[in-house]
Kinemage of the C-alpha trace (Angstrom):
@kinemage 1
@onewidth
@group {chain A} dominant
@subgroup {mainchain}
@vectorlist {calphas} color= white
{ca met a 1} P 22.068 -8.162 116.358
{ca gly a 2} L 23.675 -4.902 115.215
{ca asn a 3} L 26.134 -4.410 112.374
{ca gln a 4} L 29.076 -4.131 114.780
{ca ala a 5} L 28.201 -7.403 116.484
{ca arg a 6} L 27.864 -9.133 113.124
{ca ala a 7} L 31.291 -7.775 112.150
{ca ile a 8} L 32.800 -9.262 115.331
{ca val a 9} L 31.268 -12.660 114.601
{ca trp a 10} L 32.443 -12.480 110.976
{ca ala a 11} L 36.005 -11.568 112.048
{ca gln a 12} L 36.083 -14.502 114.469
{ca trp a 13} L 34.767 -16.828 111.791
{ca arg a 14} L 37.465 -15.710 109.346
{ca thr a 15} L 40.149 -16.119 112.010
{ca thr a 16} L 38.982 -19.639 112.760
{ca arg a 17} L 38.525 -20.485 109.071
{ca asn a 18} L 42.039 -19.327 108.186
{ca his a 19} L 43.426 -21.426 111.016
{ca phe a 20} L 42.004 -24.736 109.771
{ca pro a 21} L 44.196 -25.210 106.649
{ca arg a 22} L 47.318 -25.027 108.842
{ca ser a 23} L 45.923 -27.275 111.556
{ca asn a 24} L 46.726 -30.913 112.021
{ca lys a 25} L 43.870 -32.820 110.412
{ca ala a 26} L 44.395 -35.914 112.538
{ca ala a 27} L 44.286 -33.853 115.739
{ca leu a 28} L 41.115 -32.141 114.550
{ca ala a 29} L 39.564 -35.528 113.810
{ca val a 30} L 40.474 -36.829 117.281
{ca asn a 31} L 39.072 -33.683 118.928
{ca ala a 32} L 35.889 -34.045 116.886
{ca leu a 33} L 35.560 -37.697 117.912
{ca leu a 34} L 36.069 -36.867 121.601
{ca thr a 35} L 33.534 -34.057 121.376
{ca val a 36} L 30.964 -36.353 119.749
{ca ile a 37} L 31.496 -39.004 122.438
{ca trp a 38} L 31.204 -36.508 125.298
{ca tyr a 39} L 28.156 -34.641 124.078
{ca gly a 40} L 26.649 -37.820 122.663
{ca gly a 41} L 26.418 -39.149 126.223
{ca phe a 42} L 24.487 -36.070 127.320
{ca ala a 43} L 22.287 -36.306 124.213
{ca phe a 44} L 21.425 -39.873 125.278
{ca leu a 45} L 20.492 -38.617 128.756
{ca ala a 46} L 18.413 -35.885 127.136
{ca gly a 47} L 16.543 -38.570 125.214
{ca leu a 48} L 15.839 -40.439 128.433
{ca ala a 49} L 14.546 -37.232 130.023
{ca ala a 50} L 12.255 -36.637 127.031
{ca val a 51} L 10.820 -40.155 127.255
{ca leu a 52} L 10.292 -39.899 131.010
{ca leu a 53} L 8.663 -36.450 130.990
{ca ser a 54} L 6.406 -37.271 128.046
{ca asn a 55} L 4.624 -39.931 130.131
{ca pro a 56} L 1.240 -38.475 131.233
{ca asp a 57} L 1.319 -40.657 134.366
{ca glu a 58} L 4.484 -38.970 135.693
{ca leu a 59} L 3.022 -35.650 136.867
{ca thr a 60} L 3.997 -36.465 140.444
{ca phe a 61} L 7.550 -37.091 139.272
{ca ile a 62} L 7.568 -33.710 137.493
{ca his a 63} L 6.331 -31.975 140.633
{ca asp a 64} L 8.770 -33.662 143.021
{ca val a 65} L 11.932 -34.285 140.991
{ca leu a 66} L 12.086 -31.592 138.290
{ca pro a 67} L 12.918 -28.735 140.747
{ca thr a 68} L 15.893 -30.708 142.091
{ca ala a 69} L 17.031 -31.554 138.549
{ca leu a 70} L 16.900 -27.866 137.594
{ca leu a 71} L 18.837 -26.948 140.738
{ca val a 72} L 21.545 -29.456 139.781
{ca ser a 73} L 21.688 -28.021 136.251
{ca phe a 74} L 22.064 -24.502 137.679
{ca leu a 75} L 24.909 -25.595 139.970
{ca tyr a 76} L 26.600 -27.462 137.110
{ca trp a 77} L 26.359 -24.456 134.803
{ca gln a 78} L 27.793 -22.043 137.365
{ca leu a 79} L 30.258 -24.199 139.344
{ca ile a 80} L 31.747 -26.785 136.963
{ca pro a 81} L 33.591 -24.139 134.878
{ca val a 82} L 35.174 -22.881 138.118
{ca leu a 83} L 36.117 -26.379 139.298
{ca met a 84} L 37.622 -27.202 135.893
{ca ala a 85} L 39.331 -23.766 135.716
{ca ser a 86} L 37.620 -23.240 132.354
{ca leu a 87} L 35.241 -20.344 131.741
{ca gly a 88} L 34.482 -21.007 128.080
{ca ser a 89} L 34.634 -18.627 125.125
{ca ser a 90} L 34.526 -14.899 125.772
{ca leu a 91} L 35.111 -11.541 124.137
{ca asp a 92} L 38.625 -10.144 124.092
{ca ile a 93} L 37.609 -6.725 125.354
{ca lys a 94} L 41.042 -5.121 124.930
{ca lys a 95} L 40.902 -5.767 121.175
{ca leu a 96} L 37.384 -4.339 120.880
{ca leu a 97} L 37.634 -1.181 122.991
{ca val a 98} L 39.225 0.757 120.121
{ca tyr a 99} L 36.112 0.232 117.965
{ca pro a 100} L 32.815 2.139 118.380
{ca val a 101} L 30.760 -0.889 119.371
{ca pro a 102} L 27.795 -0.185 121.673
{ca thr a 103} L 28.084 -1.719 125.116
{ca gly a 104} L 24.711 -3.402 124.730
{ca gln a 105} L 25.850 -5.357 121.682
{ca leu a 106} L 29.054 -6.438 123.399
{ca phe a 107} L 27.081 -7.623 126.419
{ca ala a 108} L 24.637 -9.530 124.199
{ca leu a 109} L 27.525 -11.344 122.524
{ca glu a 110} L 29.143 -12.080 125.884
{ca val a 111} L 25.886 -13.583 127.173
{ca leu a 112} L 25.505 -15.751 124.077
{ca leu a 113} L 29.073 -16.988 124.508
{ca arg a 114} L 28.148 -18.273 127.977
{ca ile a 115} L 26.465 -21.126 126.110
{ca ser a 116} L 29.966 -22.611 125.704
{ca thr a 117} L 30.080 -23.424 129.435
{ca gly a 118} L 26.672 -25.112 129.576
{ca val a 119} L 26.185 -27.086 126.372
{ca glu a 120} L 25.642 -30.238 128.409
{ca met a 121} L 22.831 -28.629 130.384
{ca leu a 122} L 21.308 -27.158 127.228
{ca leu a 123} L 21.048 -30.651 125.784
{ca leu a 124} L 19.359 -31.967 128.923
{ca leu a 125} L 16.980 -29.008 129.135
{ca ala a 126} L 16.141 -29.399 125.450
{ca gly a 127} L 15.278 -33.046 126.068
{ca ala a 128} L 13.158 -32.077 129.062
{ca gly a 129} L 11.373 -29.429 127.002
{ca ile a 130} L 10.589 -31.884 124.209
{ca gly a 131} L 9.249 -34.384 126.720
{ca leu a 132} L 6.987 -31.769 128.302
{ca leu a 133} L 5.703 -30.703 124.881
{ca leu a 134} L 4.775 -34.298 124.083
{ca asn a 135} L 3.003 -34.789 127.414
{ca pro a 136} L -0.757 -34.347 126.804
{ca arg a 137} L -1.364 -33.333 130.435
{ca ile a 138} L 1.094 -30.429 130.293
{ca pro a 139} L -0.104 -27.040 128.924
{ca phe a 140} L 1.427 -26.150 125.569
{ca trp a 141} L 2.933 -23.001 127.069
{ca gly a 142} L 4.475 -24.834 130.041
{ca pro a 143} L 7.883 -25.731 128.511
{ca ser a 144} L 8.521 -22.049 127.685
{ca ala a 145} L 9.602 -21.626 131.304
{ca leu a 146} L 12.727 -23.662 130.489
{ca leu a 147} L 13.730 -20.995 127.946
{ca val a 148} L 13.486 -18.284 130.610
{ca phe a 149} L 15.470 -20.532 132.963
{ca val a 150} L 18.224 -20.836 130.325
{ca ile a 151} L 18.343 -17.037 129.924
{ca phe a 152} L 18.585 -16.691 133.702
{ca asn a 153} L 21.567 -19.070 133.719
{ca leu a 154} L 23.277 -17.213 130.878
{ca phe a 155} L 23.029 -13.877 132.705
{ca cys a 156} L 24.298 -15.440 135.928
{ca ser a 157} L 27.190 -17.126 134.142
{ca ala a 158} L 28.190 -13.867 132.437
{ca gly a 159} L 28.219 -12.011 135.754
{ca val a 160} L 30.127 -14.737 137.584
{ca arg a 161} L 32.747 -14.910 134.839
{ca asp a 162} L 33.384 -11.154 134.719
{ca leu a 163} L 33.544 -10.963 138.512
{ca leu a 164} L 36.067 -13.809 138.747
{ca ile a 165} L 38.227 -12.550 135.897
{ca arg a 166} L 38.394 -9.075 137.402
{ca leu a 167} L 39.246 -10.344 140.889
{ca leu a 168} L 41.845 -12.786 139.601
{ca ala a 169} L 43.531 -9.994 137.620
{ca arg a 170} L 44.599 -8.275 140.851
{ca lys a 171} L 48.042 -9.519 141.764
{ca arg a 172} L 47.739 -9.059 145.523
{ca ile a 173} L 44.435 -10.831 146.008
{ca arg a 174} L 44.538 -13.402 143.180
{ca glu a 175} L 45.598 -16.330 145.361
{ca val a 176} L 43.221 -15.267 148.160
{ca val a 177} L 40.300 -15.266 145.756
{ca ala a 178} L 41.371 -18.631 144.389
{ca leu a 179} L 41.501 -20.078 147.902
{ca leu a 180} L 38.050 -18.692 148.705
{ca leu a 181} L 36.700 -20.268 145.513
{ca val a 182} L 38.216 -23.571 146.518
{ca leu a 183} L 36.622 -23.392 149.958
{ca leu a 184} L 33.283 -22.363 148.473
{ca ala a 185} L 33.327 -25.217 145.974
{ca ala a 186} L 34.205 -27.661 148.753
{ca leu a 187} L 31.552 -26.310 151.122
{ca pro a 188} L 29.018 -29.106 150.438
{ca gln a 189} L 31.662 -31.732 151.169
{ca leu a 190} L 32.674 -29.931 154.358
{ca leu a 191} L 29.059 -29.762 155.509
{ca val a 192} L 28.674 -33.495 154.947
{ca phe a 193} L 31.953 -34.116 156.777
{ca ala a 194} L 30.700 -31.992 159.702
{ca gly a 195} L 27.525 -34.055 160.035
{ca phe a 196} L 25.011 -31.854 158.215
{ca gln a 197} L 24.127 -34.497 155.623
{ca asn a 198} L 20.554 -34.801 156.919
{ca arg a 199} L 19.921 -31.099 156.400
{ca ile a 200} L 21.506 -31.228 152.944
{ca arg a 201} L 19.325 -34.222 152.094
{ca lys a 202} L 16.262 -32.202 153.077
{ca val a 203} L 17.332 -29.401 150.750
{ca phe a 204} L 17.524 -31.732 147.745
{ca leu a 205} L 14.823 -34.264 148.620
{ca gly a 206} L 12.337 -32.137 150.547
{ca gln a 207} L 9.779 -29.785 149.122
{ca pro a 208} L 11.687 -26.792 147.667
{ca ala a 209} L 10.721 -23.264 148.586
{ca pro a 210} L 8.381 -21.738 145.971
{ca tyr a 211} L 10.427 -18.567 145.508
{ca trp a 212} L 13.510 -20.233 143.940
{ca pro a 213} L 13.847 -19.993 140.134
{ca trp a 214} L 14.128 -23.771 139.650
{ca thr a 215} L 10.953 -24.314 141.667
{ca ala a 216} L 9.042 -21.616 139.791
{ca thr a 217} L 10.239 -23.078 136.470
{ca ser a 218} L 9.041 -26.588 137.267
{ca arg a 219} L 5.709 -25.379 138.699
{ca phe a 220} L 5.005 -23.191 135.663
{ca ala a 221} L 5.970 -26.040 133.327
{ca ala a 222} L 3.432 -28.244 135.100
{ca gly a 223} L 0.730 -25.571 134.774
{ca glu a 224} L 0.540 -24.730 138.497
{ca ala a 225} L -0.202 -21.080 139.410
{ca pro a 226} L 1.190 -19.821 136.093
{ca phe a 227} L 1.001 -16.076 136.791
{ca gln a 228} L 2.685 -16.351 140.177
{ca asn a 229} L 5.448 -18.644 139.022
{ca ile a 230} L 6.243 -16.809 135.793
{ca gly a 231} L 6.411 -13.602 137.804
{ca ile a 232} L 8.930 -15.124 140.217
{ca leu a 233} L 10.994 -16.503 137.344
{ca leu a 234} L 11.016 -13.180 135.476
{ca leu a 235} L 12.119 -11.368 138.634
{ca trp a 236} L 15.055 -13.765 138.985
{ca ala a 237} L 15.933 -13.325 135.315
{ca ala a 238} L 15.813 -9.524 135.701
{ca ala a 239} L 18.049 -9.695 138.784
{ca ala a 240} L 20.499 -11.937 136.897
{ca tyr a 241} L 20.497 -9.473 133.977
{ca leu a 242} L 21.279 -6.535 136.260
{ca phe a 243} L 24.050 -8.510 137.956
{ca gly a 244} L 25.566 -9.644 134.655
{ca arg a 245} L 25.353 -6.191 133.048
{ca trp a 246} L 26.829 -4.535 136.143
{ca gln a 247} L 29.804 -6.898 136.239
{ca phe a 248} L 30.340 -6.617 132.480
{ca glu a 249} L 30.442 -2.817 132.552
{ca arg a 250} L 32.846 -2.878 135.495
{ca ser a 251} L 35.094 -5.236 133.533
{ca leu a 252} L 34.919 -2.840 130.582
{ca ala a 253} L 36.101 -0.004 132.807
{ca val a 254} L 38.939 -2.125 134.201
{ca asp a 255} L 40.122 -3.151 130.724
{ca ala a 256} L 39.951 0.466 129.549
{ca thr a 257} L 42.150 1.749 132.377
{ca asp a 258} L 44.186 -1.511 132.688
{ca pro a 259} L 45.408 -0.934 136.241
{ca ala a 260} L 47.219 -4.265 136.306
{ca gly a 261} L 49.062 -3.574 133.088
{ca ser a 262} L 51.830 -1.547 134.626
{ca ser a 263} L 54.481 -3.446 136.494
{ca thr a 264} L 57.186 -2.387 138.846
{ca gly a 265} L 60.605 -3.860 139.335
{ca arg a 266} L 60.647 -7.320 140.805
{ca lys a 267} L 62.332 -8.041 144.088
{ca ala a 268} L 64.518 -11.054 144.545
{ca ser a 269} L 62.374 -14.111 145.109
{ca arg a 270} L 62.524 -15.910 148.418
{ca ile a 271} L 62.735 -19.211 146.572
{ca glu a 272} L 65.617 -18.153 144.337
{ca trp a 273} L 67.540 -21.161 145.609
{ca leu a 274} L 64.834 -23.411 144.206
{ca tyr a 275} L 65.174 -21.873 140.751
{ca arg a 276} L 68.945 -22.281 140.909
{ca leu a 277} L 68.768 -25.905 142.012
{ca pro a 278} L 68.784 -27.366 138.454
{ca ser a 279} L 72.047 -25.537 137.684
{ca ser a 280} L 73.805 -27.449 140.437
{ca leu a 281} L 72.446 -30.824 139.301
{ca leu a 282} L 72.211 -30.650 135.512
{ca pro a 283} L 74.485 -29.476 132.697
{ca asp a 284} L 73.649 -26.536 130.462
{ca pro a 285} L 71.617 -25.959 128.347
{ca leu a 286} L 69.305 -28.478 130.059
{ca ala a 287} L 69.676 -26.737 133.421
{ca ala a 288} L 68.844 -23.342 131.883
{ca leu a 289} L 65.709 -24.752 130.251
{ca val a 290} L 64.492 -26.304 133.506
{ca glu a 291} L 65.188 -23.086 135.416
{ca lys a 292} L 63.317 -21.060 132.799
{ca glu a 293} L 60.293 -23.338 133.073
{ca leu a 294} L 60.236 -23.169 136.866
{ca arg a 295} L 60.519 -19.373 136.912
{ca phe a 296} L 57.864 -18.905 134.261
{ca leu a 297} L 55.320 -21.354 135.683
{ca ser a 298} L 55.677 -19.944 139.198
{ca arg a 299} L 54.606 -16.538 137.837
{ca ala a 300} L 51.756 -17.804 135.614
{ca pro a 301} L 48.354 -17.292 137.299
{ca arg a 302} L 46.827 -20.181 135.359
{ca phe a 303} L 49.407 -22.631 136.685
{ca arg a 304} L 49.371 -21.254 140.227
{ca leu a 305} L 45.597 -21.714 140.429
{ca val a 306} L 45.618 -25.415 139.546
{ca phe a 307} L 48.710 -26.031 141.693
{ca leu a 308} L 46.956 -24.458 144.680
{ca met a 309} L 43.774 -26.427 144.036
{ca gly a 310} L 45.757 -29.676 144.057
{ca phe a 311} L 46.729 -29.567 147.738
{ca ser a 312} L 43.701 -27.628 148.996
{ca phe a 313} L 40.550 -28.484 147.076
{ca gly a 314} L 41.797 -32.022 146.449
{ca leu a 315} L 42.082 -32.669 150.179
{ca leu a 316} L 38.677 -31.193 150.903
{ca ile a 317} L 36.815 -32.991 148.140
{ca trp a 318} L 38.047 -36.454 149.141
{ca ala a 319} L 37.925 -36.048 152.949
{ca pro a 320} L 34.150 -36.638 153.404
{ca ile a 321} L 34.301 -39.700 151.154
{ca ala a 322} L 37.194 -41.167 153.125
{ca phe a 323} L 36.323 -40.120 156.692
{ca gly a 324} L 32.715 -38.933 156.591
{ca gln a 325} L 31.225 -42.050 158.157
{ca thr a 326} L 32.455 -44.499 160.755
{ca asp a 327} L 32.313 -47.507 158.452
{ca ser a 328} L 34.083 -45.605 155.658
{ca arg a 329} L 37.357 -45.296 157.579
{ca his a 330} L 38.354 -48.775 156.386
{ca ser a 331} L 37.269 -48.208 152.789
{ca leu a 332} L 39.539 -48.132 149.740
{ca val a 333} L 39.531 -44.313 149.644
{ca ala a 334} L 40.353 -43.960 153.349
{ca gln a 335} L 43.222 -46.427 153.251
{ca asn a 336} L 44.636 -44.802 150.106
{ca tyr a 337} L 43.566 -41.223 150.798
{ca leu a 338} L 46.943 -39.683 149.956
{ca thr a 339} L 47.063 -41.579 146.657
{ca phe a 340} L 43.574 -40.483 145.591
{ca val a 341} L 44.349 -36.839 146.341
{ca ser a 342} L 47.649 -37.071 144.464
{ca val a 343} L 45.981 -38.545 141.382
{ca tyr a 344} L 43.354 -35.794 141.483
{ca ala a 345} L 46.116 -33.179 141.659
{ca leu a 346} L 47.748 -34.722 138.576
{ca leu a 347} L 44.399 -34.518 136.805
{ca leu a 348} L 44.268 -30.781 137.498
{ca leu a 349} L 47.846 -30.261 136.297
{ca thr a 350} L 47.507 -32.133 133.006
{ca asp a 351} L 46.461 -29.160 130.863
{ca ala a 352} L 49.129 -26.824 132.259
{ca leu a 353} L 52.058 -29.274 132.358
{ca phe a 354} L 51.561 -32.131 129.911
{ca trp a 355} L 49.039 -31.739 127.088
{ca asn a 356} L 50.467 -28.552 125.554
{ca cys a 357} L 53.995 -27.891 126.802
{ca phe a 358} L 54.688 -25.160 124.187
{ca gly a 359} L 51.404 -23.328 124.812
{ca phe a 360} L 52.689 -20.837 127.376
{ca asp a 361} L 55.706 -19.993 125.160
{ca arg a 362} L 53.404 -18.921 122.330
{ca ser a 363} L 55.353 -17.102 119.590
{ca ala a 364} L 58.535 -17.276 121.674
{ca ala a 365} L 58.636 -21.026 120.953
{ca gln a 366} L 60.259 -20.244 117.610
{ca ile a 367} L 63.538 -19.723 119.473
{ca tyr a 368} L 63.707 -23.498 120.009
{ca phe a 369} L 63.857 -23.986 116.222
{ca leu a 370} L 66.245 -21.114 115.466
{ca val a 371} L 69.070 -21.684 117.947
{ca pro a 372} L 71.459 -24.669 117.695
{ca leu a 373} L 69.541 -26.654 120.294
{ca lys a 374} L 68.241 -30.200 119.951
{ca met a 375} L 64.478 -30.555 120.218
{ca ser a 376} L 65.019 -33.584 122.439
{ca thr a 377} L 66.842 -31.325 124.908
{ca val a 378} L 63.965 -28.832 124.863
{ca leu a 379} L 61.361 -31.532 125.530
{ca met a 380} L 63.547 -33.114 128.194
{ca gly a 381} L 63.904 -29.764 129.960
{ca lys a 382} L 60.148 -29.222 129.971
{ca asn a 383} L 59.535 -32.796 131.125
{ca leu a 384} L 62.047 -32.536 133.983
{ca ala a 385} L 60.451 -29.282 135.119
{ca ala a 386} L 57.008 -30.915 135.000
{ca ala a 387} L 58.266 -33.913 136.988
{ca phe a 388} L 59.814 -31.602 139.597
{ca ile a 389} L 56.534 -29.698 139.942
{ca val a 390} L 54.666 -32.986 140.397
{ca phe a 391} L 57.121 -33.836 143.183
{ca leu a 392} L 56.446 -30.460 144.827
{ca glu a 393} L 52.689 -31.030 144.539
{ca ile a 394} L 52.862 -34.455 146.177
{ca ala a 395} L 55.176 -33.088 148.881
{ca ser a 396} L 52.745 -30.202 149.526
{ca ile a 397} L 49.827 -32.628 149.851
{ca thr a 398} L 51.796 -34.729 152.319
{ca val a 399} L 52.821 -31.704 154.392
{ca val a 400} L 49.240 -30.407 154.564
{ca cys a 401} L 48.004 -33.844 155.645
{ca ala a 402} L 50.670 -33.917 158.361
{ca leu a 403} L 49.722 -30.414 159.544
{ca leu a 404} L 46.082 -31.497 159.743
{ca arg a 405} L 47.233 -34.476 161.849
{ca met a 406} L 45.849 -37.054 159.488
{ca ser a 407} L 47.042 -40.611 159.909
{ca ile a 408} L 49.666 -40.814 157.163
{ca thr a 409} L 52.150 -43.690 157.264
{ca pro a 410} L 55.470 -43.974 155.381
{ca arg a 411} L 53.937 -46.754 153.272
{ca gln a 412} L 51.140 -44.427 152.148
{ca val a 413} L 53.651 -41.723 151.238
{ca leu a 414} L 55.688 -44.251 149.226
{ca glu a 415} L 52.512 -45.512 147.565
{ca ala a 416} L 51.363 -42.024 146.551
{ca ala a 417} L 54.825 -41.137 145.221
{ca ser a 418} L 55.100 -44.404 143.268
{ca val a 419} L 51.644 -44.113 141.747
{ca ser a 420} L 52.275 -40.470 140.806
{ca cys a 421} L 55.599 -41.415 139.221
{ca val a 422} L 54.023 -44.090 137.031
{ca ile a 423} L 51.151 -41.853 135.940
{ca thr a 424} L 53.510 -38.939 135.264
{ca ile a 425} L 55.766 -40.929 132.934
{ca phe a 426} L 52.762 -41.941 130.815
{ca leu a 427} L 51.322 -38.408 130.842
{ca leu a 428} L 54.681 -37.036 129.678
{ca ala a 429} L 54.775 -39.560 126.841
{ca ile a 430} L 51.261 -38.647 125.718
{ca gly a 431} L 51.866 -34.936 126.265
{ca asn a 432} L 55.001 -34.795 124.112
{ca leu a 433} L 53.071 -36.139 121.139
{ca ser a 434} L 50.050 -33.943 121.836
{ca ser a 435} L 52.280 -30.861 122.078
{ca val a 436} L 53.697 -31.298 118.561
{ca tyr a 437} L 50.601 -32.677 116.843
{ca asn a 438} L 48.078 -30.304 118.397
{ca pro a 439} L 49.868 -27.191 119.738
{ca arg a 440} L 47.833 -24.166 120.729
{ca ser a 441} L 48.686 -20.765 122.083
{ca val a 442} L 47.717 -20.219 125.737
{ca asn a 443} L 47.651 -16.947 127.660
{ca pro a 444} L 49.394 -17.690 130.993
{ca ala a 445} L 48.119 -14.454 132.559
{ca lys a 446} L 44.555 -15.782 132.679
{ca ser a 447} L 43.786 -17.953 135.647
{ca phe a 448} L 40.983 -19.782 133.838
{ca arg a 449} L 41.047 -21.538 130.497
{ca ser a 450} L 39.023 -20.037 127.677
{ca ala a 451} L 38.449 -23.376 125.976
{ca ala a 452} L 35.133 -25.000 126.618
{ca ser a 453} L 35.289 -27.462 129.440
{ca gly a 454} L 33.494 -30.182 127.466
{ca lys a 455} L 36.388 -30.695 125.036
{ca thr a 456} L 38.891 -30.795 127.889
{ca gln a 457} L 36.772 -33.293 129.805
{ca ala a 458} L 36.409 -35.436 126.692
{ca ala a 459} L 40.197 -35.497 126.157
{ca leu a 460} L 40.776 -36.428 129.791
{ca met a 461} L 38.065 -39.067 129.585
{ca leu a 462} L 39.999 -40.902 126.860
{ca thr a 463} L 43.669 -40.347 127.702
{ca phe a 464} L 43.844 -40.168 131.497
{ca pro a 465} L 42.449 -43.704 131.998
{ca leu a 466} L 45.270 -44.996 129.782
{ca ala a 467} L 47.809 -43.533 132.204
{ca leu a 468} L 45.844 -45.008 135.123
{ca met a 469} L 45.797 -48.543 133.737
{ca pro a 470} L 49.077 -49.721 135.385
{ca val a 471} L 47.865 -48.291 138.707
{ca phe a 472} L 44.557 -50.112 138.390
{ca leu a 473} L 46.413 -53.370 137.701
{ca ala a 474} L 48.608 -52.755 140.765
{ca phe a 475} L 45.578 -52.352 143.031
{ca leu a 476} L 44.062 -55.455 141.449
{ca ala a 477} L 47.259 -57.393 142.232
{ca arg a 478} L 47.179 -56.199 145.849
{ca tyr a 479} L 43.581 -57.369 146.181
{ca ala a 480} L 44.225 -60.729 144.506
{ca phe a 481} L 47.426 -61.639 146.379
{ca ser a 482} L 46.918 -59.582 149.589
{ca ser a 483} L 50.531 -58.499 149.263
{ca glu a 484} L 52.253 -55.140 149.154
{ca trp a 485} L 55.071 -56.782 147.214
{ca ala a 486} L 52.627 -57.627 144.449
{ca phe a 487} L 51.351 -54.041 144.422
{ca phe a 488} L 54.759 -52.411 144.136
{ca gly a 489} L 55.980 -55.134 141.769
{ca val a 490} L 53.218 -54.355 139.279
{ca leu a 491} L 53.923 -50.628 139.699
{ca leu a 492} L 57.598 -51.274 138.943
{ca ala a 493} L 56.650 -53.195 135.819
{ca gly a 494} L 54.345 -50.312 134.846
{ca leu a 495} L 57.166 -47.847 135.371
{ca met a 496} L 59.499 -49.871 133.140
{ca leu a 497} L 56.821 -50.010 130.465
{ca gly a 498} L 56.312 -46.268 130.867
{ca val a 499} L 60.014 -45.624 130.288
{ca val a 500} L 59.871 -47.625 127.049
{ca val a 501} L 56.732 -45.792 125.910
{ca tyr a 502} L 58.316 -42.456 126.857
{ca ser a 503} L 61.439 -43.270 124.844
{ca tyr a 504} L 59.455 -44.064 121.710
{ca ser a 505} L 57.251 -41.022 122.316
{ca met a 506} L 60.275 -38.741 122.607
{ca thr a 507} L 61.776 -40.045 119.369
{ca ser a 508} L 58.494 -39.643 117.519
{ca ala a 509} L 57.856 -36.178 118.963
{ca val a 510} L 61.328 -34.951 117.932
{ca lys a 511} L 60.872 -36.172 114.345
{ca thr a 512} L 57.383 -34.701 114.158
{ca ala a 513} L 58.565 -31.348 115.522
{ca glu a 514} L 61.211 -31.140 112.810
{ca leu a 515} L 58.725 -32.032 110.080
{ca arg a 516} L 56.015 -29.673 111.337
{ca arg a 517} L 58.173 -26.815 112.575
{ca glu a 518} L 56.502 -24.263 110.282
{ca gln a 519} L 53.002 -25.315 111.293
{ca ile a 520} L 53.927 -25.327 114.981
{ca met a 521} L 55.459 -21.837 114.862
{ca thr a 522} L 52.508 -20.525 112.860
{ca val a 523} L 49.901 -21.920 115.255
{ca leu a 524} L 51.734 -20.788 118.393
{ca gly a 525} L 52.368 -17.333 116.960
{ca gln a 526} L 48.815 -16.833 115.805
{ca gly a 527} L 46.775 -14.416 117.869
{ca glu a 528} L 43.152 -14.962 118.782
{ca gly a 529} L 40.292 -13.213 117.132
{ca pro a 530} L 37.904 -10.862 118.934
{ca ile a 531} L 36.405 -13.942 120.625
{ca gln a 532} L 38.666 -16.022 122.830
{ca ser a 533} L 37.889 -19.684 122.317
């Protein structure tokens, strides 16, 4: 690595190091615990893979199953960051263009940073490699193919990221690209829904074609036709390198010229009446805060992406499960299809609406502490805007279902709205505390998160089930008593409990915001280093 690249890494390290003394130690400890739990699960699976592949009697398993496992790891590495709207750490090119850093060194750093989107797969591949090394019937050079396979994935991930970021930076085609990504990600589900499950099963369970990189990797690892398979794998790696380098250099050119940086005057929005609606229902300054949130979020690409995915990808991903087979039309998912889609939409909206409500404000959040405005009013304004957006999301899901002529009854609409209301009140309570204890600056102009998806998934894994607990108890009551009254009664009790929890959460968040105002303003006003993480 050249001197310039080392300087970039050192600058990022100093930026991160200087940030820690002003960070909330409890929040850091919780994040560390969640990270250990999440990656610890994958480390356990890696251990199982090592034990299984080290068995000398499992050569048939290696030949038949390892190609499919590598295909799944490739799809996870490339698709999960898109589905979670999180593309991991990356270079902030605009901050680095003013320095004489060779393009090759920048590209090398960008490729290495793609590790942040596939740590889970790296753990599993490391376990597989250790197991193959310990297998006496596997050549000692066989596991080296996994290293080439990792490099192939890194190049592919770098190219996919730069391509998506560049396309999503264009204002006129951003939503079109997002919709195409949604349809592409849902393509397997649509194929199953259309009756192509037998062909898909053949792809994953049949003998894979020898020219795919995952097949060549597994065959080389098993010692079969080593020269042929390593040649195929190296050709794929070279193609991935050319693709990644090409996309990276195009992104460099775009950032240098910055065609999207200039803006023209805005025309009056067609939904101006929607922005003005809070002013007719609420008093100032609460109405002004809600209107500001609605206007800002509607223009933020990051929020628009997850909002769009809620009533498009959510419908597609659950449709084959609910209606794919004849006997599944009376299943739990089919009978509560609208509710499942609504809960999935809330899951997508959590990071943009609940966990970090001051993130989009960034350094502008200091205005909340400088003007004579109660912090409780600020949080209430953000919470009301979030609740209104949740209502719009559920309404959009219902309208799309009606347009697709799905069988949606008034009871199902009431159920989805009630469940969403209960979950939202708990998410708001948790989010208010998270926003003051662990604030972080977020760039709203980027459609995808820069944070690694593993940490986000770990946080959701712990906190989202807490918000779902009253809903789970309501479904349990419906099953036990075979009564809708029992279902909605438990939901009502959950809502009342949520109001109490929200009240205590609001009081605690207001006190904490006053005590930590300096830390909050410092963290939100702090810019990122040369590496966005």
